C-alpha positions in Angstrom: 76.0 92.6 91.7 74.4 90.8 94.6 75.1 91.7 98.2 78.4 90.6 99.7 78.7 87.8 102.2 81.3 89.6 104.2 82.7 93.2 104.4 85.7 94.5 106.2 85.6 98.3 106.7 87.0 101.0 108.8 90.7 100.5 108.8 93.9 100.1 106.7 94.2 97.2 104.3 97.7 96.1 103.4 97.3 94.5 100.0 100.9 93.2 99.4 100.3 93.8 95.7 103.2 94.9 93.4 103.1 98.5 94.6 102.1 97.6 98.1 99.0 99.7 97.9 96.5 100.2 100.7 92.8 100.2 100.8 90.2 100.9 103.4 87.5 98.2 102.8 87.1 94.8 101.3 84.0 93.0 100.1 83.8 89.2 99.8 81.3 87.0 98.0 81.5 83.3 97.3 84.8 83.1 99.1 86.5 85.6 96.8 87.3 89.3 97.0 84.8 91.2 94.8 85.6 94.9 95.6 88.2 97.1 97.3 87.8 100.6 98.7 85.2 103.0 97.3 81.8 101.4 96.6 82.1 98.6 99.0 79.2 100.0 101.1 76.9 99.4 98.0 77.3 95.7 98.5 76.1 95.6 102.1 72.8 93.9 102.5 70.7 92.5 105.3 72.7 89.3 105.5 76.1 90.7 105.0 78.5 90.2 107.9 80.4 93.4 108.7 83.7 93.3 110.4 84.7 96.7 111.7 88.4 97.0 111.5 88.3 100.0 113.9 91.6 101.3 112.7 93.3 97.8 112.9 95.0 96.4 109.8 93.8 93.7 107.5 96.6 91.7 105.8 96.7 88.8 103.4 96.8 85.5 105.2 100.3 84.6 106.1 101.9 81.7 104.3 104.7 79.7 106.0 107.1 78.5 103.4 108.9 76.0 105.7 107.1 74.4 108.5 106.3 70.9 110.1 102.7 71.2 111.4 102.1 67.5 111.9 105.3 67.0 113.9 104.6 70.3 115.7 101.2 69.1 116.6 102.6 65.7 117.7 105.1 67.5 120.0 102.1 69.3 121.6 100.5 65.9 122.3 103.7 64.4 123.6 106.1 65.7 126.2 106.3 69.3 125.0 109.4 71.1 126.3 109.0 74.2 124.1 107.5 76.3 126.9 110.5 75.9 129.1 114.1 77.2 129.0 116.3 75.7 131.6 117.7 72.2 132.3 115.8 72.1 135.6 112.5 73.0 134.0 113.0 70.4 131.3 113.7 67.6 133.8 110.7 68.6 135.9 108.5 68.6 132.8 109.8 65.2 131.7 109.3 63.7 135.2 105.7 64.9 135.3 105.0 63.6 131.8 106.5 60.2 132.6 104.5 59.9 135.8 101.3 60.7 133.9 101.8 58.5 130.9 102.4 54.8 130.9 103.6 54.5 127.2 106.4 52.2 126.4 108.6 55.2 125.3 108.9 58.7 126.7 108.8 60.8 123.6 108.8 64.5 123.0 111.1 67.5 122.4 111.6 71.2 122.3 114.7 71.7 124.5 117.2 74.4 123.7 120.9 73.6 123.3 121.8 76.8 125.1 120.4 75.3 128.4 123.2 72.7 128.6 127.0 73.0 128.7 128.2 72.6 125.1 124.6 72.2 124.0 124.7 68.5 124.9 122.5 67.1 127.8 123.4 63.7 129.3 121.8 60.4 129.7 122.9 60.4 133.3 120.5 63.3 134.1 117.7 61.7 132.2 118.2 58.4 133.9 117.4 59.9 137.3 113.8 60.6 136.3 113.2 57.9 133.6 115.3 54.9 134.7 112.9 52.1 133.6 111.9 52.7 129.9 113.5 54.4 126.9 113.4 58.1 126.5 114.0 60.1 123.3 113.6 63.9 123.2 114.6 66.0 120.2 116.0 69.5 120.6 114.2 72.5 119.2 115.9 72.4 115.8 115.3 68.7 115.3 118.9 68.0 114.5 119.7 66.3 117.8 118.2 64.1 120.5 118.6 63.6 124.2 118.3 59.9 125.1 118.6 57.9 128.3 120.7 54.8 129.0 117.8 52.4 128.4 117.4 53.9 124.9 121.2 53.5 124.2 121.1 49.9 125.4 118.1 49.0 123.3 119.8 50.5 120.2 123.1 48.7 121.0 125.0 52.0 121.1 128.3 51.8 123.0 131.9 53.0 122.8 132.4 50.6 119.8 129.5 51.9 117.8 130.8 53.9 114.8 129.4 57.3 113.9 127.1 57.1 110.9 128.2 59.0 107.8 125.5 61.7 108.3 125.7 62.2 112.1 127.7 61.9 115.3 127.3 60.2 118.7 128.4 62.6 121.5 131.0 60.9 123.6 133.2 61.5 126.7 137.0 61.4 126.7 136.9 57.6 126.9 134.6 57.3 123.9 131.6 56.3 125.9 128.3 57.7 124.5 127.0 60.5 126.8 123.3 60.7 125.7 123.2 63.3 122.9 122.8 62.0 119.3 123.4 64.4 116.4 121.7 64.3 112.9 121.8 60.8 111.4 122.8 59.2 114.7 119.2 59.8 115.9 118.1 57.0 113.5 120.0 54.5 115.5 117.2 54.9 118.1 114.2 56.4 116.5 113.8 53.5 114.0 112.9 51.4 117.1 109.8 53.4 117.9 106.3 51.9 117.5 104.7 53.5 114.5 102.2 56.3 114.9 98.7 55.5 113.5 97.2 57.7 110.8 94.5 58.6 113.3 97.1 59.9 115.7 98.9 61.8 113.0 95.7 63.3 111.8 94.9 64.5 115.3 98.4 66.0 115.4 97.8 67.8 112.1 94.5 69.3 113.2 96.2 70.4 116.5 99.0 72.0 114.5 96.5 73.6 112.0 94.5 75.3 114.9 97.7 76.6 116.3 98.9 78.0 112.9 95.5 79.6 112.2 95.8 81.4 115.5 98.8 83.3 114.1 97.0 84.3 110.9 98.6 81.5 108.8 96.3 80.3 106.0 98.7 78.3 103.9 102.1 76.6 104.2 104.7 74.3 102.7 105.2 71.2 104.8 109.0 70.9 104.6 109.1 67.1 105.0 106.5 64.7 103.7 107.9 61.2 104.1 109.4 58.9 106.7 111.9 60.9 108.6 112.8 61.3 112.3 110.5 60.2 115.1 107.1 61.1 113.8 106.2 59.1 110.7 105.0 60.3 107.3 102.6 63.2 107.4 101.2 62.5 103.9 98.4 60.1 104.9 97.3 62.5 107.6 96.9 65.3 105.0 94.9 62.9 102.7 92.7 61.9 105.6 92.0 65.5 106.7 91.4 66.6 103.1 88.9 63.7 102.5 87.1 64.6 105.8 86.9 68.3 104.9 88.8 69.3 108.0 91.9 70.6 106.2 91.1 74.3 106.1 94.6 75.5 105.1 96.2 75.3 101.7 99.2 73.0 101.8 102.1 72.1 99.5 104.0 69.0 100.6 107.8 68.7 100.0 108.5 65.0 99.5 111.5 63.8 101.4 114.7 63.0 99.4 116.2 60.0 101.2 119.9 61.0 101.5 120.8 57.3 101.9 119.6 56.5 98.4 120.4 58.0 95.0 118.7 58.6 91.7 116.8 55.3 91.8 114.3 56.9 94.2 113.0 59.3 91.7 110.2 57.0 90.2 108.8 56.5 93.7 108.8 60.3 94.3 106.8 60.6 91.1 104.4 58.0 92.4 104.0 59.8 95.7 103.2 63.1 93.9 100.3 61.3 92.3 99.2 59.7 95.5 99.6 62.7 97.8 97.0 65.0 96.2 93.5 65.8 97.5 91.5 68.8 98.4 93.7 71.7 99.5 96.8 69.4 99.7 99.3 68.6 96.9 102.8 67.3 97.3 104.6 69.0 94.3 107.9 69.8 95.9 111.0 67.7 96.9 112.9 68.4 100.0 116.7 68.0 99.9 118.4 68.5 103.2 122.0 69.3 102.1 123.6 69.8 105.5 123.0 70.0 109.3 123.3 73.0 111.6 126.1 75.1 112.8 125.6 74.5 116.5 126.7 70.8 116.2 129.3 71.5 113.5 127.3 69.6 110.8 126.4 72.6 108.6 128.6 72.3 105.5 131.2 75.1 105.3 133.6 76.2 102.7 136.3 76.5 105.3 136.7 74.4 108.5 135.2 75.4 111.8 137.3 77.0 114.4 138.0 75.5 117.8 136.5 78.5 119.7 139.9 80.1 120.2 140.6 81.2 116.7 142.4 78.1 115.5 141.1 76.0 112.5 140.0 72.4 113.0 139.8 69.6 110.5 135.9 69.7 110.5 134.1 71.6 107.8 130.7 69.9 108.3 128.7 67.4 106.3 127.3 67.6 102.8 124.5 65.0 103.2 124.0 64.6 99.5 127.1 64.1 97.4 127.3 67.1 95.1 127.8 64.8 92.1 124.5 63.2 92.8 122.8 66.5 93.6 124.0 67.9 90.2 122.2 64.9 88.5 119.2 64.7 90.7 118.1 68.4 90.5 118.0 68.5 86.7 116.0 65.3 86.6 113.5 66.5 89.2 113.3 69.9 87.4 112.6 68.2 84.1 109.8 66.3 85.8 108.2 69.5 87.0 109.1 69.3 90.6 110.1 72.3 92.7 113.2 71.6 94.8 113.1 72.8 98.4 116.6 72.9 99.8 117.8 73.0 103.4 121.1 74.8 103.5 122.7 76.3 106.6 126.4 76.6 105.7 128.0 78.5 102.9 129.2 75.3 101.2 125.7 73.8 101.2 124.2 77.0 99.9 126.7 77.1 97.0 126.1 73.4 96.2 122.4 74.0 96.0 122.8 77.0 93.7 125.3 74.9 91.6 122.7 72.2 91.2 120.0 74.6 90.0 122.6 76.1 87.6 123.0 72.5 86.2 119.2 72.2 85.9 119.0 75.4 83.9 121.8 74.3 81.6 120.1 70.9 81.0 116.4 72.1 80.8 116.4 75.8 80.2 114.5 78.1 82.6 111.1 76.8 83.8 108.7 77.9 86.4 109.4 75.4 89.2 110.4 78.1 91.7 113.2 76.3 93.5 114.1 77.8 96.9 116.7 77.5 99.6 115.6 77.6 103.2 117.5 78.8 106.2 120.4 80.5 104.4 122.3 81.1 107.6 125.8 81.6 106.2 126.0 82.8 102.6 129.3 83.6 100.9 129.1 87.2 99.4 129.9 85.8 96.0 126.7 83.8 96.1 124.3 86.6 97.0 123.6 87.7 93.4 123.2 84.1 92.2 119.8 83.8 93.8 118.4 86.5 91.4 120.5 85.3 88.5 119.3 81.7 88.9 115.7 82.6 90.0 116.1 80.8 93.3 114.0 82.2 96.1 115.5 82.9 99.5 113.3 81.2 102.1 114.0 83.2 105.3 113.5 81.9 108.9 114.1 85.4 110.1 113.2 84.7 113.8 116.7 83.2 114.1 118.6 86.4 113.0 119.3 87.6 116.5 122.1 87.6 119.1 121.0 85.0 121.8 122.8 82.4 123.8 122.9 79.8 121.1 124.4 82.3 118.6 126.8 83.8 121.1 128.0 80.6 122.8 127.6 77.9 120.2 128.0 79.6 116.8 130.0 82.8 116.6 133.1 81.5 118.4 133.4 78.6 115.9 132.5 80.4 112.7 134.9 83.3 113.4 135.3 86.3 111.1 134.4 87.1 108.4 131.9 84.2 108.3 130.2 85.4 111.5 129.2 88.6 109.6 127.8 86.6 106.6 124.8 85.3 108.6 121.2 85.8 107.5 122.0 88.3 104.8 118.4 89.3 104.1 119.2 92.9 103.3 121.8 92.0 100.8 119.5 89.5 99.2 116.7 92.0 99.0 119.0 94.7 97.4 120.3 92.1 94.9 116.8 91.6 93.6 116.2 88.1 95.0 112.7 86.8 95.7 112.1 86.6 99.4 109.8 84.1 101.0 109.4 83.4 104.7 108.7 80.6 107.1 109.2 79.5 110.7 110.4 75.9 110.7 108.0 75.3 113.6 108.3 73.2 115.8 111.9 74.2 115.7 110.9 77.8 116.6 107.7 79.7 117.1 105.4 79.9 114.0 104.4 83.6 114.9 104.9 85.6 111.7 104.8 88.9 113.5 107.7 87.9 115.8 109.7 86.8 112.7 108.8 90.1 110.9 109.9 92.0 114.0 113.3 90.4 113.9 113.7 90.9 110.1 113.1 94.6 110.6 115.0 95.2 113.9 117.5 92.3 114.0 116.5 91.9 117.7 114.2 89.4 119.3 110.5 90.3 119.5 108.9 91.1 122.8 108.5 87.9 124.8 111.1 86.1 122.8 114.2 87.7 124.4 116.9 85.5 125.9 118.9 88.2 127.5 119.8 91.8 126.5 121.8 92.0 123.3 122.5 94.6 120.6 120.9 94.2 117.1 122.6 91.4 115.2 124.2 92.7 111.9 121.6 95.6 111.6 122.9 96.4 108.1 121.0 93.2 107.0 117.6 94.4 108.3 114.8 94.8 105.8 111.8 97.2 106.0 108.4 96.2 107.3 106.6 96.2 104.0 109.2 93.9 102.4 109.0 91.5 105.3 105.2 91.4 105.3 105.3 90.9 101.6 107.8 88.0 101.9 105.5 86.3 104.4 102.4 86.7 102.2 103.0 87.3 98.4 106.5 85.9 98.5 105.6 82.6 100.1 102.5 82.4 97.9 104.8 82.7 94.9 107.0 79.9 96.1 103.9 77.7 96.8 102.5 78.3 93.3 99.4 79.7 95.1 99.9 83.3 93.9 97.2 83.2 91.2 94.6 83.0 94.0 96.2 84.0 97.2 99.0 86.0 98.8 97.6 89.5 98.1 94.3 91.2 98.7 93.1 91.9 95.2 89.7 91.5 93.4 89.3 88.0 92.2 91.5 86.3 94.7 90.4 84.1 97.6 89.5 86.0 100.8 92.4 84.4 102.8 93.1 87.2 105.2 94.1 88.0 108.8 93.0 90.8 111.1 95.7 92.3 113.3 95.1 94.1 116.6 96.8 97.2 115.3 98.4 98.9 112.3 102.1 97.9 112.8 103.2 100.7 110.4 101.7 103.3 112.8 103.8 102.5 115.8 107.5 102.3 116.5 109.5 99.5 114.9 110.4 98.0 118.2 106.8 97.2 118.9 106.0 95.3 115.7 106.4 91.9 117.5 103.8 92.8 120.0 101.1 92.7 117.3 98.6 89.9 117.7 96.2 88.2 115.2 92.6 88.6 116.2 90.8 86.7 113.4 91.8 84.5 110.5 89.7 83.7 107.4 90.1 81.2 104.6 87.8 81.9 101.6 85.9 84.3 103.8 85.2 81.6 106.4 86.4 82.4 109.9 88.9 79.7 111.0 90.2 81.5 114.1 89.0 84.2 116.4 90.7 85.4 119.6 88.6 85.5 122.7 88.7 89.3 122.7 88.2 89.7 118.9 
């Protein structure tokens, strides 16, 4: 064998293979792993680059199974509120951005609901700093927007405007809109935006890609490819980057299922699958958003929400896609070879998604499309074993499984018990034999896999992510470090149909790897989240290096 191009040596290697074996050295040639462990030194030649692990751990490149990099990158280019945490800080940041930018609209996002009473900021506050042009700023989860009075007037939203079927306009006691738009109500305003150019979206993609690489992420599934929200369709940006050779990550696109349409959209989805394919990008999944989120009472629940004082209300959330249509659409998509990527927060939504997959199996038999349900916040115990039985992967956003102000103030009082104890049941899903994958939903929350892994193991926030001092959240649902690491690597690679070439460190696979600054297994569990990524490689090419790497 000729000399290797790249050798990692001198530290632990977590392979994430079926037995989670370890090695001590890795040799790479032509972008692929050619040898592990003993004998690697024989492949070192005069032109071989040697990376001394120095006791630090090498892991497979992380794969984010649910993320929005183009939109996250665009948020970084717009008025980015993610670094802040209080209403005062948000208003100061918006005022500074508005003063520095003369665009027709003030656009951005990243505010936390917990910073405002009831999770709903007002147009009145925004009017004081942006009185002369429309402002539209989405919250961190992307399921609500803060708008000013100019935006409400432009959209014609007043006390007589009805709520859309898939959303809600926040109002005062007299029915007057107050400045927060939930779910589908955002479309009353964001359809008025000037469209973003492909060049601008490509800039956003490359900004997001650099950020994700800095966390060791080498592949992902873009959870919405299509026209949705305030950012435009990411698909053309991926094609542009792939054609230019600047797309260094491997990307699966999930084509947006328009919940305002029915089965008639399937031929256009097939066309887009053909169109959206190039280089390291392929749109082979379909995204179905089945419900909203619990904090604004749009997550679809089997039983109604409480009123915060233990009394039931008449609201059990919204099923965005009629279950009858879902039970027809999923078998048809499955027969066409699509993977279905579901968003389901509430227990009713989770059950409806599982039911739809069951209909697909009854119609088509068992295939290899690897359907998965993302978020899985509230899962009825009866549905836990159905993930394994139906072959549906549980796509975890484990960073969210903590006690923090939004959970304590805006979720638990309205879910009540026992539902409050059914949240993020990763431990039960693992013990049931379900396939676990992992993702971040960035820009909803940080894309840092180590912070999410910390929470999956400890059920507390990672260092630097705390929002107060809280006990572990449902610690019986914690999972071990090896299982969480494997979910974020091999598990997500399986969901992405990239497991033949990535997801584990094995001979013959691409050298998509990340070098950590420590061995997280060697320290206490409460320090896992302090782990940083020093270098990231795709096919043996360095795509990120920290300044102190």
